[in-house]
PADO-184650 format. One record per atom (N, C-alpha, C, CB): atom name; residue number from 1; x, y, z. Coordinates in Angstrom, 1 decimal. Each point is the difference from the previous one (the first is absolute). Glycine has a CB too. Layout:
<rs>
r site CA; pos NUM; u X; v Y; w Z;
...
</rs>
This chain:
<rs>
r site N; pos 1; u -20.4; v -20.7; w -4.3;
r site CA; pos 1; u -1.2; v 1.2; w 0.6;
r site C; pos 1; u 0.7; v 0.6; w 0.7;
r site CB; pos 1; u -1.9; v -1.1; w 0.1;
r site N; pos 2; u 2.2; v 2.8; w 0.0;
r site CA; pos 2; u 0.5; v 0.3; w 1.2;
r site C; pos 2; u -0.8; v 0.5; w 0.8;
r site CB; pos 2; u 1.8; v 0.3; w -0.8;
r site N; pos 3; u -1.8; v -0.5; w 2.4;
r site CA; pos 3; u -0.8; v 0.2; w 0.8;
r site C; pos 3; u -1.0; v 1.3; w 0.1;
r site CB; pos 3; u 1.7; v -1.6; w 1.0;
r site N; pos 4; u -2.6; v 1.8; w -0.6;
r site CA; pos 4; u -0.4; v 1.3; w 0.0;
r site C; pos 4; u 0.0; v 1.4; w 1.0;
r site CB; pos 4; u -1.0; v -1.8; w -1.2;
r site N; pos 5; u 1.5; v 2.4; w 1.0;
r site CA; pos 5; u 0.4; v 1.0; w 1.1;
r site C; pos 5; u -1.0; v 0.5; w 0.4;
r site CB; pos 5; u 2.0; v 0.6; w -0.8;
r site N; pos 6; u -2.0; v -0.6; w 2.2;
r site CA; pos 6; u -1.1; v 0.1; w 0.6;
r site C; pos 6; u 0.0; v 1.7; w 1.0;
r site CB; pos 6; u -0.1; v -3.2; w -0.1;
r site N; pos 7; u -1.0; v 3.8; w 0.5;
r site CA; pos 7; u -0.1; v 1.6; w 0.1;
r site C; pos 7; u -0.6; v 0.1; w 1.8;
r site CB; pos 7; u -0.8; v 0.6; w -3.2;
r site N; pos 8; u 0.7; v -0.3; w 3.8;
r site CA; pos 8; u -0.7; v 0.5; w 1.4;
r site C; pos 8; u -0.3; v 1.8; w 0.0;
r site CB; pos 8; u 1.5; v -2.2; w 1.3;
r site N; pos 9; u -2.6; v 2.2; w -0.3;
r site CA; pos 9; u -0.5; v 0.7; w -0.1;
r site C; pos 9; u -0.7; v 0.2; w 1.1;
r site CB; pos 9; u 0.3; v -0.2; w -2.0;
r site N; pos 10; u -0.7; v 1.6; w 2.7;
r site CA; pos 10; u -1.2; v -0.1; w 1.7;
r site C; pos 10; u -0.7; v 0.5; w -1.0;
r site CB; pos 10; u 0.9; v 0.7; w 3.0;
r site N; pos 11; u -1.9; v -0.6; w -2.2;
r site CA; pos 11; u -1.7; v 0.9; w -0.7;
r site C; pos 11; u -0.6; v 0.3; w 1.4;
r site CB; pos 11; u -0.9; v -1.5; w -2.5;
r site N; pos 12; u -0.3; v 2.3; w 2.7;
r site CA; pos 12; u -0.8; v 0.5; w 0.9;
r site C; pos 12; u -1.3; v 0.2; w -0.7;
r site CB; pos 12; u 2.0; v 1.0; w 1.3;
r site N; pos 13; u -3.0; v -1.7; w -0.9;
r site CA; pos 13; u -2.0; v 0.3; w -0.5;
r site C; pos 13; u -0.1; v 0.8; w 0.7;
r site CB; pos 13; u -1.3; v -2.0; w -0.4;
r site N; pos 14; u 0.8; v 3.7; w 0.0;
r site CA; pos 14; u -1.2; v 0.5; w 0.4;
r site C; pos 14; u -1.0; v -0.2; w -0.6;
r site CB; pos 14; u 0.9; v 1.4; w 0.7;
r site N; pos 15; u -2.3; v -1.2; w 0.5;
r site CA; pos 15; u -1.2; v 0.1; w -0.4;
r site C; pos 15; u -0.8; v -0.6; w 1.0;
r site CB; pos 15; u 0.7; v 0.2; w -2.2;
r site N; pos 16; u -1.7; v -0.9; w 1.6;
r site CA; pos 16; u -0.9; v -1.4; w 0.8;
r site C; pos 16; u 0.8; v -1.3; w -0.3;
r site CB; pos 16; u -2.7; v 1.0; w -0.4;
r site N; pos 17; u 3.5; v -0.9; w 1.1;
r site CA; pos 17; u 1.2; v -1.3; w -0.1;
r site C; pos 17; u -0.2; v -1.2; w 1.3;
r site CB; pos 17; u 1.9; v 1.9; w -1.1;
r site N; pos 18; u -2.7; v -1.4; w 2.2;
r site CA; pos 18; u -0.5; v -0.7; w 1.2;
r site C; pos 18; u -1.2; v -0.7; w 0.6;
r site CB; pos 18; u 1.4; v 1.2; w 0.1;
r site N; pos 19; u -1.3; v -2.3; w 0.0;
r site CA; pos 19; u -1.7; v -0.6; w -0.2;
r site C; pos 19; u -0.6; v -0.5; w -0.8;
r site CB; pos 19; u -0.2; v 1.0; w 0.9;
r site N; pos 20; u 0.9; v -0.8; w -2.1;
r site CA; pos 20; u 0.2; v -0.6; w -1.0;
r site C; pos 20; u 0.0; v -0.9; w -0.9;
r site CB; pos 20; u 0.3; v 1.0; w 0.9;
r site N; pos 21; u 0.3; v -2.1; w 0.1;
r site CA; pos 21; u 0.7; v -0.9; w -1.0;
r site C; pos 21; u 1.3; v 0.1; w -0.8;
r site CB; pos 21; u -2.3; v -0.2; w -0.1;
r site N; pos 22; u 2.8; v 2.1; w 0.4;
r site CA; pos 22; u 0.9; v 0.1; w -1.3;
r site C; pos 22; u 1.4; v -1.0; w 0.0;
r site CB; pos 22; u -0.9; v 2.5; w -0.2;
r site N; pos 23; u 1.5; v -2.5; w 1.7;
r site CA; pos 23; u 0.9; v -0.8; w -0.1;
r site C; pos 23; u 0.2; v -1.8; w -0.4;
r site CB; pos 23; u 0.2; v 2.2; w 1.5;
r site N; pos 24; u -1.4; v -2.7; w -1.7;
r site CA; pos 24; u -0.1; v -1.1; w 0.3;
r site C; pos 24; u -0.2; v -0.6; w -1.7;
r site CB; pos 24; u -1.0; v 0.5; w 2.8;
r site N; pos 25; u 0.3; v 0.4; w -3.8;
r site CA; pos 25; u -0.1; v 0.1; w -1.4;
r site C; pos 25; u 1.5; v 0.3; w -0.3;
r site CB; pos 25; u -2.7; v 0.8; w -0.2;
r site N; pos 26; u 4.0; v 0.7; w 0.7;
r site CA; pos 26; u 0.8; v 0.2; w -0.5;
r site C; pos 26; u 1.0; v -1.4; w 0.3;
r site CB; pos 26; u -0.7; v 2.7; w -0.1;
r site N; pos 27; u 0.6; v -3.6; w 1.0;
r site CA; pos 27; u 0.7; v -1.0; w 0.1;
r site C; pos 27; u -0.5; v -1.2; w -1.0;
r site CB; pos 27; u 0.3; v 0.9; w 2.4;
r site N; pos 28; u -1.5; v -1.2; w -2.7;
r site CA; pos 28; u -0.4; v -0.3; w -1.2;
r site C; pos 28; u 0.9; v 0.4; w -1.2;
r site CB; pos 28; u -2.2; v 0.0; w 1.2;
r site N; pos 29; u 1.6; v 0.5; w -1.5;
r site CA; pos 29; u 0.7; v 1.3; w -1.8;
r site C; pos 29; u 1.5; v -0.7; w 0.3;
r site CB; pos 29; u -1.5; v 3.5; w -0.2;
r site N; pos 30; u 2.2; v -2.3; w 1.2;
r site CA; pos 30; u 1.4; v -0.8; w 0.3;
r site C; pos 30; u 0.2; v -1.0; w -0.5;
r site CB; pos 30; u 0.2; v 0.7; w 1.7;
r site N; pos 31; u -0.6; v -1.8; w -1.0;
r site CA; pos 31; u -0.3; v -1.8; w -0.4;
r site C; pos 31; u 0.0; v -0.3; w -0.5;
r site CB; pos 31; u -0.6; v -0.5; w 0.6;
r site N; pos 32; u -0.3; v 0.7; w -2.0;
r site CA; pos 32; u -0.6; v -0.4; w -1.4;
r site C; pos 32; u 1.4; v 0.9; w -1.2;
r site CB; pos 32; u -3.6; v -0.2; w 0.9;
r site N; pos 33; u 4.0; v 1.1; w 0.1;
r site CA; pos 33; u 0.8; v 1.0; w -1.2;
r site C; pos 33; u 1.5; v -0.4; w -0.1;
r site CB; pos 33; u -1.5; v 2.1; w 0.5;
r site N; pos 34; u 2.0; v -3.2; w 0.9;
r site CA; pos 34; u 1.3; v -0.1; w 0.2;
r site C; pos 34; u 0.8; v 0.6; w 0.6;
r site CB; pos 34; u -0.3; v -0.7; w -1.3;
r site N; pos 35; u -0.4; v 1.4; w 2.0;
r site CA; pos 35; u 0.9; v 1.5; w 1.1;
r site C; pos 35; u -0.4; v -0.3; w 1.2;
r site CB; pos 35; u -0.2; v 2.0; w -1.4;
r site N; pos 36; u 1.7; v -1.3; w 2.2;
r site CA; pos 36; u 0.4; v -0.7; w 0.9;
r site C; pos 36; u 0.1; v 0.9; w 0.6;
r site CB; pos 36; u 0.9; v -1.8; w -0.7;
r site N; pos 37; u -1.1; v 1.8; w 2.2;
r site CA; pos 37; u -0.5; v 1.2; w 1.3;
r site C; pos 37; u -0.3; v -0.1; w 0.7;
r site CB; pos 37; u -0.5; v 0.9; w -0.6;
r site N; pos 38; u -0.5; v 0.9; w 1.4;
r site CA; pos 38; u -0.7; v -0.5; w 1.2;
r site C; pos 38; u -0.7; v 1.2; w -0.1;
r site CB; pos 38; u 1.5; v -1.6; w 1.5;
r site N; pos 39; u -2.9; v 1.8; w -1.0;
r site CA; pos 39; u -0.9; v 0.8; w 0.4;
r site C; pos 39; u -0.7; v 0.2; w 1.5;
r site CB; pos 39; u -0.1; v -0.5; w -2.4;
r site N; pos 40; u -0.1; v 1.9; w 2.6;
r site CA; pos 40; u -0.3; v -0.6; w 1.4;
r site C; pos 40; u -0.5; v 1.5; w 0.4;
r site CB; pos 40; u 1.9; v -2.3; w 0.6;
r site N; pos 41; u -3.3; v 2.3; w 0.3;
r site CA; pos 41; u -0.8; v 1.7; w 0.3;
r site C; pos 41; u 1.2; v 0.9; w 0.5;
r site CB; pos 41; u -2.6; v -0.9; w 1.0;
r site N; pos 42; u 2.0; v 1.8; w -0.8;
r site CA; pos 42; u 1.2; v 1.0; w 0.9;
r site C; pos 42; u -0.6; v 0.8; w 0.8;
r site CB; pos 42; u 1.6; v 0.1; w -1.7;
r site N; pos 43; u -1.7; v 0.8; w 3.0;
r site CA; pos 43; u -0.8; v 0.5; w 0.5;
r site C; pos 43; u -0.8; v 1.4; w -0.3;
r site CB; pos 43; u 1.4; v -1.5; w 1.2;
r site N; pos 44; u -0.7; v 1.8; w -2.6;
r site CA; pos 44; u -0.5; v 1.5; w -0.3;
r site C; pos 44; u -1.3; v -1.0; w -1.0;
r site CB; pos 44; u 2.8; v 2.4; w 0.1;
r site N; pos 45; u -2.8; v -3.2; w -0.8;
r site CA; pos 45; u -0.9; v -0.6; w -0.8;
r site C; pos 45; u -0.2; v -0.3; w -1.3;
r site CB; pos 45; u -0.4; v 0.6; w 1.4;
r site N; pos 46; u 1.7; v -0.9; w -1.6;
r site CA; pos 46; u 0.1; v -0.1; w -1.2;
r site C; pos 46; u 0.8; v -1.6; w -0.1;
r site CB; pos 46; u -0.1; v 3.0; w -0.4;
r site N; pos 47; u 0.5; v -3.1; w -0.2;
r site CA; pos 47; u 1.0; v -1.8; w -0.8;
r site C; pos 47; u 1.0; v 0.2; w -0.6;
r site CB; pos 47; u -1.8; v -1.3; w -0.6;
r site N; pos 48; u 2.4; v 0.5; w 1.6;
r site CA; pos 48; u 1.9; v 0.4; w -0.7;
r site C; pos 48; u 0.8; v -1.5; w -0.1;
r site CB; pos 48; u 0.4; v 2.5; w 1.7;
r site N; pos 49; u 0.4; v -1.9; w -2.8;
r site CA; pos 49; u 1.0; v -1.6; w 0.1;
r site C; pos 49; u 1.1; v 0.3; w -0.8;
r site CB; pos 49; u -1.9; v -1.8; w 0.3;
r site N; pos 50; u 2.1; v 0.2; w -0.9;
r site CA; pos 50; u 0.8; v 0.0; w -0.8;
r site C; pos 50; u 0.1; v -0.8; w -1.1;
r site CB; pos 50; u 0.6; v 0.7; w 1.7;
r site N; pos 51; u 0.0; v -0.5; w -2.7;
r site CA; pos 51; u 0.1; v -1.0; w -1.7;
r site C; pos 51; u 0.8; v -0.3; w -0.3;
r site CB; pos 51; u -1.1; v 0.6; w -0.9;
r site N; pos 52; u 1.4; v -1.8; w 0.3;
r site CA; pos 52; u 0.7; v -0.5; w -0.4;
r site C; pos 52; u -0.1; v -1.0; w -1.1;
r site CB; pos 52; u 0.5; v 0.9; w 1.9;
r site N; pos 53; u 0.1; v -0.5; w -3.6;
r site CA; pos 53; u -0.1; v -1.3; w -0.3;
r site C; pos 53; u 0.4; v 1.3; w -2.1;
r site CB; pos 53; u -2.7; v -2.6; w 3.0;
r site N; pos 54; u 2.7; v 1.3; w -3.4;
r site CA; pos 54; u 0.7; v 0.9; w -1.7;
r site C; pos 54; u -0.7; v 0.9; w -0.4;
r site CB; pos 54; u 0.8; v -1.8; w -1.1;
r site N; pos 55; u -0.5; v 2.5; w 0.4;
r site CA; pos 55; u -0.4; v 1.6; w -0.6;
r site C; pos 55; u -1.6; v -0.3; w 0.1;
r site CB; pos 55; u 2.2; v 0.9; w -2.1;
r site N; pos 56; u -2.4; v -1.5; w 1.1;
r site CA; pos 56; u -1.4; v -0.3; w -0.6;
r site C; pos 56; u -1.0; v -0.2; w 1.1;
r site CB; pos 56; u 1.0; v -1.2; w -2.1;
r site N; pos 57; u -1.1; v -0.2; w 2.8;
r site CA; pos 57; u -1.0; v 0.2; w 0.9;
r site C; pos 57; u 0.3; v 0.3; w 1.1;
r site CB; pos 57; u -1.0; v -1.1; w -1.0;
r site N; pos 58; u 2.1; v 1.8; w 1.5;
r site CA; pos 58; u -0.1; v 1.5; w 0.6;
r site C; pos 58; u -0.8; v 1.2; w -0.2;
r site CB; pos 58; u 1.8; v -0.6; w 0.1;
r site N; pos 59; u -1.5; v 0.7; w -1.5;
r site CA; pos 59; u -0.7; v 1.7; w -0.3;
r site C; pos 59; u -1.3; v -0.7; w -0.6;
r site CB; pos 59; u 2.2; v 2.1; w -0.9;
r site N; pos 60; u -2.8; v -3.6; w 1.4;
r site CA; pos 60; u -1.7; v -0.1; w -0.4;
r site C; pos 60; u -0.3; v -0.4; w 1.4;
r site CB; pos 60; u -0.3; v -0.7; w -2.8;
r site N; pos 61; u 0.7; v 0.4; w 3.8;
r site CA; pos 61; u -0.1; v 0.0; w 1.5;
r site C; pos 61; u 0.0; v 1.9; w 0.1;
r site CB; pos 61; u 1.5; v -2.9; w 0.8;
r site N; pos 62; u -0.9; v 4.0; w -1.2;
r site CA; pos 62; u -0.1; v 1.6; w 0.6;
r site C; pos 62; u -1.0; v -0.2; w -0.6;
r site CB; pos 62; u 2.0; v 1.6; w 0.2;
r site N; pos 63; u -2.5; v -1.5; w -1.8;
r site CA; pos 63; u -1.3; v 0.6; w -0.2;
r site C; pos 63; u -0.6; v -0.7; w 0.3;
r site CB; pos 63; u 0.2; v 1.1; w -1.3;
r site N; pos 64; u -1.0; v -2.1; w 2.1;
r site CA; pos 64; u -0.5; v -0.9; w 0.6;
r site C; pos 64; u -0.8; v 1.2; w 1.4;
r site CB; pos 64; u 2.0; v -2.6; w -1.0;
r site N; pos 65; u -0.6; v 2.8; w 1.8;
r site CA; pos 65; u 0.0; v 0.6; w 1.0;
r site C; pos 65; u -0.7; v 1.4; w -0.1;
r site CB; pos 65; u 1.9; v -1.4; w 0.5;
r site N; pos 66; u -1.5; v 1.5; w -1.7;
r site CA; pos 66; u -0.8; v 1.7; w -0.3;
r site C; pos 66; u -1.4; v 0.0; w -0.5;
r site CB; pos 66; u 2.2; v 0.9; w -1.0;
r site N; pos 67; u -2.1; v -1.8; w 0.2;
r site CA; pos 67; u -1.8; v 0.2; w -0.3;
r site C; pos 67; u -1.3; v -0.9; w 0.0;
r site CB; pos 67; u 1.2; v 1.2; w -1.2;
r site N; pos 68; u -0.4; v -2.3; w 2.2;
r site CA; pos 68; u -1.2; v -0.9; w 0.4;
r site C; pos 68; u -0.2; v -0.6; w 0.9;
r site CB; pos 68; u -0.1; v -0.2; w -1.6;
r site N; pos 69; u 1.2; v -0.5; w 2.8;
r site CA; pos 69; u -0.3; v -0.3; w 1.4;
r site C; pos 69; u -1.1; v -0.9; w 0.3;
r site CB; pos 69; u 0.9; v 2.0; w 0.3;
r site N; pos 70; u -1.2; v -2.1; w 0.8;
r site CA; pos 70; u -1.7; v -1.1; w 0.1;
r site C; pos 70; u -0.9; v 0.9; w -0.7;
r site CB; pos 70; u 0.1; v -1.2; w 2.7;
r site N; pos 71; u -1.0; v 0.6; w -3.1;
r site CA; pos 71; u -1.1; v 0.8; w -0.2;
r site C; pos 71; u -0.9; v 1.0; w 0.9;
r site CB; pos 71; u 0.3; v -1.8; w -1.1;
r site N; pos 72; u 0.1; v 1.1; w 2.3;
r site CA; pos 72; u -0.9; v 1.5; w 1.0;
r site C; pos 72; u 1.1; v 1.1; w 0.4;
r site CB; pos 72; u -1.9; v -1.7; w 1.5;
r site N; pos 73; u 2.9; v 1.6; w -2.1;
r site CA; pos 73; u 1.2; v 1.5; w 0.4;
r site C; pos 73; u 0.1; v 0.5; w -1.0;
r site CB; pos 73; u 1.6; v -0.7; w 1.5;
r site N; pos 74; u -1.5; v 2.3; w -0.9;
r site CA; pos 74; u -0.5; v 1.3; w -0.6;
r site C; pos 74; u 1.7; v 0.1; w -0.6;
r site CB; pos 74; u -2.6; v 1.4; w 1.9;
r site N; pos 75; u 3.9; v -1.1; w -2.9;
r site CA; pos 75; u 1.4; v 0.3; w 0.7;
r site C; pos 75; u 0.0; v 1.5; w -0.9;
r site CB; pos 75; u 1.5; v -2.9; w 0.4;
r site N; pos 76; u -1.1; v 3.6; w 0.4;
r site CA; pos 76; u 0.0; v 1.6; w 0.0;
r site C; pos 76; u 1.0; v -0.5; w -0.6;
r site CB; pos 76; u -1.0; v 1.8; w 1.8;
r site N; pos 77; u 2.6; v -2.0; w -1.2;
r site CA; pos 77; u 1.1; v 0.4; w -0.7;
r site C; pos 77; u 1.4; v -1.5; w 0.8;
r site CB; pos 77; u -1.1; v 3.6; w -0.2;
r site N; pos 78; u 1.7; v -3.7; w -0.8;
r site CA; pos 78; u 0.7; v -0.5; w 0.3;
r site C; pos 78; u 1.0; v 0.0; w -0.2;
r site CB; pos 78; u -1.1; v -0.5; w 0.1;
r site N; pos 79; u 2.4; v 0.8; w 1.4;
r site CA; pos 79; u 1.5; v 0.5; w -0.8;
r site C; pos 79; u 1.4; v -1.3; w 0.1;
r site CB; pos 79; u -0.7; v 3.1; w 0.8;
r site N; pos 80; u 1.3; v -3.3; w -2.2;
r site CA; pos 80; u 0.8; v -0.7; w 0.6;
r site C; pos 80; u 1.2; v 0.4; w -0.1;
r site CB; pos 80; u -1.3; v -1.4; w 0.0;
r site N; pos 81; u 3.1; v 0.8; w 1.0;
r site CA; pos 81; u 0.8; v 0.4; w -0.5;
r site C; pos 81; u 0.6; v -0.4; w -1.3;
r site CB; pos 81; u 0.0; v 0.4; w 2.0;
r site N; pos 82; u 1.3; v 0.2; w -2.1;
r site CA; pos 82; u 0.8; v -0.1; w -1.5;
r site C; pos 82; u -0.7; v -1.9; w -0.2;
r site CB; pos 82; u 3.2; v 2.3; w 0.3;
r site N; pos 83; u -3.2; v -2.7; w -1.2;
r site CA; pos 83; u 0.4; v -1.3; w -0.5;
r site C; pos 83; u 2.0; v -0.1; w -0.3;
r site CB; pos 83; u -3.0; v -0.1; w -1.1;
r site N; pos 84; u 3.2; v -1.1; w 1.8;
r site CA; pos 84; u 1.3; v 0.2; w -0.3;
r site C; pos 84; u 0.5; v -2.2; w -0.2;
r site CB; pos 84; u 0.4; v 3.4; w 1.9;
r site N; pos 85; u 0.5; v -3.2; w -2.6;
r site CA; pos 85; u 0.4; v -1.1; w -0.3;
r site C; pos 85; u 0.4; v -0.8; w 1.2;
r site CB; pos 85; u 0.4; v 0.9; w -2.1;
r site N; pos 86; u -0.5; v -2.0; w 2.8;
r site CA; pos 86; u 0.3; v -0.9; w 0.9;
r site C; pos 86; u 1.2; v -1.3; w -0.6;
r site CB; pos 86; u -2.8; v 0.7; w 1.0;
r site N; pos 87; u 3.5; v -1.5; w -0.4;
r site CA; pos 87; u 0.6; v -0.8; w -0.4;
r site C; pos 87; u -1.0; v -2.0; w -0.1;
r site CB; pos 87; u 2.4; v 2.4; w 1.0;
r site N; pos 88; u -2.7; v -2.5; w 0.3;
r site CA; pos 88; u -1.0; v -0.9; w 0.5;
r site C; pos 88; u -1.4; v 0.5; w 0.9;
r site CB; pos 88; u 2.2; v -1.3; w 0.0;
r site N; pos 89; u -3.3; v 1.1; w -0.1;
r site CA; pos 89; u -0.5; v -0.6; w 0.8;
r site C; pos 89; u 0.3; v 0.5; w 1.6;
r site CB; pos 89; u -0.1; v -1.7; w -2.0;
r site N; pos 90; u -0.8; v 2.4; w 2.7;
r site CA; pos 90; u 0.2; v 0.1; w 1.5;
r site C; pos 90; u -1.0; v -0.7; w 0.8;
r site CB; pos 90; u 1.0; v 2.0; w -0.4;
r site N; pos 91; u -2.6; v -2.5; w -0.3;
r site CA; pos 91; u -1.1; v -0.7; w 0.4;
r site C; pos 91; u -0.1; v -1.0; w -1.2;
r site CB; pos 91; u -1.2; v 2.0; w 1.6;
r site N; pos 92; u 1.0; v -3.2; w -0.5;
r site CA; pos 92; u -0.1; v -1.5; w -0.3;
r site C; pos 92; u -1.9; v -0.3; w -0.8;
r site CB; pos 92; u 2.2; v -0.7; w 2.6;
r site N; pos 93; u -3.2; v 2.5; w -2.8;
r site CA; pos 93; u -1.5; v -0.4; w -0.2;
r site C; pos 93; u -0.2; v 1.6; w 0.4;
r site CB; pos 93; u -0.6; v -3.1; w 0.8;
r site N; pos 94; u -0.8; v 3.0; w -0.9;
r site CA; pos 94; u -1.1; v 1.4; w 0.3;
r site C; pos 94; u -0.1; v -0.3; w 1.3;
r site CB; pos 94; u -1.5; v 0.6; w -2.1;
r site N; pos 95; u 1.2; v -0.2; w 2.8;
r site CA; pos 95; u -0.8; v 0.2; w 1.9;
r site C; pos 95; u -0.4; v 1.1; w 0.1;
r site CB; pos 95; u 1.4; v -1.1; w 1.2;
r site N; pos 96; u -2.6; v 0.7; w -0.5;
r site CA; pos 96; u -0.5; v 1.5; w 0.7;
r site C; pos 96; u 0.7; v 0.1; w 1.5;
r site CB; pos 96; u -2.6; v 0.0; w -1.2;
r site N; pos 97; u 3.0; v 0.7; w 1.4;
r site CA; pos 97; u 0.6; v 0.4; w 1.5;
r site C; pos 97; u -0.8; v 0.9; w 0.8;
r site CB; pos 97; u 2.0; v -0.3; w -0.9;
r site N; pos 98; u -2.0; v -0.2; w 2.1;
r site CA; pos 98; u -1.1; v 0.8; w 0.8;
r site C; pos 98; u 0.5; v 1.1; w 0.8;
r site CB; pos 98; u -1.1; v -2.0; w 0.2;
</rs>
């Protein structure tokens, strides 16, 4: 079986996404899907980060960021960088950065 092709992108989520456990839920969802990367709060009240995974889980995670988030969050919009093929993972798992 050939190895799965990996893809990566960055994201930024706008709306009510700080103080509502958004990063914690994002970490849990990413780990459930096997997506690697990180997320963090920004000074402009958004959450940004990076994702790395095979295309299926990556797209599932992107959809979750656009439509679900944490129960108390209110997502107004999400911006993603273009999805690019990557040769290897850059991260060992998914983490929350301070």
